[in-house]
N, C-alpha and C positions, 0 to 999 in steps of 0.2 A: 520160847516161853511162843506162837503165834503171837503174833498182831492183832488183834484185835479191832479192825477201821469202826470210824464213824457213822449209821446212819442217821439224816432227816426222813419224818418218816408221819406224814401221819396223822394224827391220834383224834379222833372225840374231838370234834373238828379245829384244833386245834395240828400246830406242828414240837416235834421228838425228835428227841439225841436219843438212838440206842442202840446198844455197842454190838459187835456180828458176837452170834451166841446168845444173845440174851434175848429171856422172854419178856421182858419189863424193860417198862421205855426208860434210857436218864430224866433225866427233868426235858416238863412241858415249854413250850412256849404259846404268843399266841399270832407267830407270821414267820412265815420259811426265811425269811433273811435276817430276824432274832437266831434262832434256832441255829442258819453256818454260821451269825458271828459267833455263837457263841461252841458250834465244834473245831471247828475254823481254830481259838489259840488251843479248846483241848489239841487238838492233833498237830501244829506245829510246838510240842509240848513232850509229845510223844511221836512224836514220827513216822502219823500211819495218815489214811487217806482219807478223806470224807467224800462221802457220798449223796449227793440228795431228787430225791426224789418228787417221782408229781404225784396232787391225789388219788388217783389210778392206783401208786403203788409201780409202777413201772419206774426210772431209769435217765433221770433227766442228764445231772450230770455228776462228775466225779474233776475231785481238787485232790493231789498227791504230800505232804506240807514231811514226806522222809526223803530220806539222804541219800539217797540215786544215782551214781557219777556217773549213770549215759542215760540221764530223760528224752522221751519221746517230745517229738515239734509238738508245743502248741497249739493249735490250729485254728485252736478258738478266743487264745483272747490278741 
């Protein structure tokens, strides 16, 4: 079963979480921070990645919550 990363995307003037390959959003939120917190909790439980997008759709950030035996050195934190 392939992993289904969680994306935080703009949706109707709000923010939403969407799984890889999904046509519809999972949940919507008023702020990007609220969407990230919900996505982070799910990602920790399922060991997947959270990909945060900007309003224009480009990728702003990504955080992995999987179990990588050789994780890359994180330069942003």
